[in-house]
C-alpha positions as CSV (number, residue, x, y, z in Angstrom):
1,M,93.6,144.7,60.1
2,A,90.8,143.7,57.8
3,E,90.9,145.3,54.6
4,E,87.7,144.9,52.6
5,Q,87.6,145.6,48.5
6,S,84.2,145.5,47.2
7,N,83.5,145.2,43.7
8,N,79.9,145.0,42.3
9,M,78.6,144.1,38.5
10,S,76.1,142.8,36.3
11,N,76.6,138.8,36.4
12,G,75.0,138.4,32.9
13,H,73.3,135.7,33.8
14,S,70.4,137.1,34.6
15,A,69.3,141.1,35.0
16,G,68.5,141.7,38.8
17,A,71.7,139.3,39.4
18,Q,74.8,140.7,41.5
19,R,78.2,140.2,41.6
20,A,80.3,140.8,44.9
21,F,83.8,140.7,46.1
22,A,85.3,141.5,49.1
23,I,88.3,140.7,51.3
24,R,87.4,140.1,55.1
25,R,90.1,139.3,56.1
26,I,94.2,138.6,55.2
27,Y,96.6,136.9,58.5
28,T,99.5,134.4,58.5
29,K,98.1,131.4,59.9
30,D,101.5,129.1,60.1
31,V,105.1,130.2,59.9
32,S,108.6,128.4,60.8
33,F,112.1,129.3,60.5
34,E,114.7,126.5,60.8
35,S,118.0,127.3,61.0
36,P,119.5,124.3,62.3
37,N,123.3,125.0,61.0
38,A,123.4,128.3,63.0
39,P,125.7,129.9,63.9
40,A,128.9,127.9,62.3
41,I,127.1,128.3,58.6
42,F,127.5,132.5,59.1
43,G,131.6,131.3,59.0
44,E,131.3,130.5,55.6
45,E,133.0,133.1,53.1
46,K,131.1,132.7,49.8
47,W,127.1,133.2,50.4
48,N,125.5,131.7,47.4
49,P,122.9,128.8,48.5
50,E,121.0,126.6,46.3
51,V,117.3,127.6,46.9
52,S,114.5,125.3,46.7
53,M,110.7,126.3,46.7
54,S,107.5,124.3,46.9
55,L,104.9,126.7,46.8
56,H,100.7,125.5,46.4
57,N,97.2,126.4,47.5
58,Q,94.3,125.7,49.0
59,V,90.4,126.8,48.8
60,A,88.0,126.4,51.7
61,A,84.0,127.0,51.9
62,L,83.7,128.7,55.6
63,G,79.7,128.8,55.6
64,G,77.7,130.9,52.8
65,D,79.9,132.7,50.4
66,I,83.0,133.1,52.2
67,Y,86.1,131.6,51.9
68,E,89.4,130.6,52.8
69,V,92.0,130.8,50.8
70,V,96.3,129.6,52.2
71,I,99.0,129.8,50.0
72,A,101.3,127.8,51.6
73,I,105.4,127.9,50.5
74,T,108.0,126.1,52.2
75,I,111.7,127.6,51.4
76,T,115.2,125.3,52.1
77,A,118.8,127.6,50.6
78,K,121.7,124.8,51.2
79,L,125.2,125.1,51.2
80,G,126.8,122.4,49.8
81,E,125.1,119.2,51.9
82,R,124.1,121.4,54.8
83,N,120.6,123.4,55.7
84,A,121.3,126.9,56.4
85,Y,117.6,127.7,56.7
86,L,114.6,125.9,56.0
87,V,111.3,128.3,56.0
88,E,107.7,127.3,55.9
89,V,104.5,130.2,55.8
90,Q,100.8,129.9,55.2
91,Q,99.4,133.6,54.0
92,A,95.5,133.2,54.0
93,G,93.1,135.1,53.5
94,E,89.1,135.1,53.7
95,F,87.0,136.5,51.1
96,Q,83.2,136.6,50.0
97,A,81.5,136.2,46.5
98,V,78.3,136.3,45.7
99,G,77.1,136.2,42.2
100,F,79.7,134.0,40.1
101,P,79.1,131.0,38.6
102,E,81.0,128.2,39.5
103,D,84.0,128.4,36.9
104,E,84.6,132.0,37.5
105,L,84.5,131.5,41.2
106,R,87.0,128.2,41.0
107,E,89.4,131.0,38.8
108,L,88.7,134.0,41.4
109,L,89.3,132.3,44.4
110,G,92.5,129.7,42.5
111,V,94.0,133.2,40.7
112,Y,92.6,136.5,41.9
113,C,92.8,135.6,45.9
114,P,96.1,134.0,45.1
115,G,97.4,136.6,43.4
116,I,96.4,139.7,46.5
117,L,98.0,137.3,49.1
118,Y,101.3,137.0,48.0
119,P,102.6,140.2,48.2
120,Y,101.8,139.4,52.4
121,L,103.8,136.0,51.8
122,R,106.7,137.7,50.2
123,E,106.9,140.0,53.0
124,A,106.8,137.4,55.5
125,I,109.8,135.7,54.0
126,S,111.9,138.1,53.3
127,N,111.3,139.6,56.9
128,L,112.2,136.0,58.9
129,V,115.2,134.9,56.8
130,A,116.9,138.5,57.7
131,K,115.4,138.0,61.0
132,G,117.5,135.0,60.8
133,G,120.9,136.4,60.2
134,F,121.0,136.1,56.2
135,P,120.6,138.4,53.4
136,P,116.9,139.2,52.5
137,L,116.1,136.5,50.5
138,M,113.2,138.1,47.8
139,L,111.3,136.1,45.5
140,A,110.3,136.3,42.3
141,P,106.5,136.6,41.4
142,V,104.6,134.1,40.6
143,N,101.9,133.8,37.7
144,F,98.9,132.4,39.3
145,E,96.9,132.0,36.2
146,A,99.6,129.4,34.3
147,L,99.8,128.2,37.7
148,Y,95.8,127.3,37.8
149,Q,95.8,126.5,33.9
150,Q,98.3,124.1,34.1
151,H,96.1,122.7,37.8
152,Q,93.2,122.3,35.8
153,Q,94.8,120.7,32.8
154,Q,96.6,118.1,34.9
155,Q,92.7,117.3,36.2
156,A,91.4,116.9,33.1
157,Q,94.2,114.1,31.7
158,Q,94.0,112.3,35.0
159,Q,90.2,112.5,34.8
160,A,90.6,111.3,31.0
161,R,92.6,108.4,31.5
162,P,91.1,105.3,31.7
163,R,90.8,104.0,35.7
164,A,92.9,100.6,36.1
165,D,90.9,99.1,38.7
166,A,87.6,99.6,35.9
């Protein structure tokens, strides 16, 4: 089911310019769940796995003022040396953004849109893990603004470094 939200406000760059933002579609792009040591792993007396998580997002222009934002997560739960489960999910959305300056557009797509998608991602992960026979995994909130700022700083540092091949 497509969800839509519009937000019109004055751009401030020119008197007649308008900004508009809309959620066109939210969807699961890719899902994978593996439990390579099931059912033997269920016999473990103590369930205290070591959980590791990798999270990243990407943005693709689809044409015009339409963008796809994808949050990809990989979660691995291990008991000792054995993998209990591995979950990979790509949660995506199509967004329309009109009238935003380039720097604000990058922040909108890199902070605000992932924040919209993340609750869907959390639900998908929790459901997959529970359906795999394990206790539900409740992911902590993510500060996408802090991640975006960290990424911007890393890019600035890379651009400031002298090139070795120059």
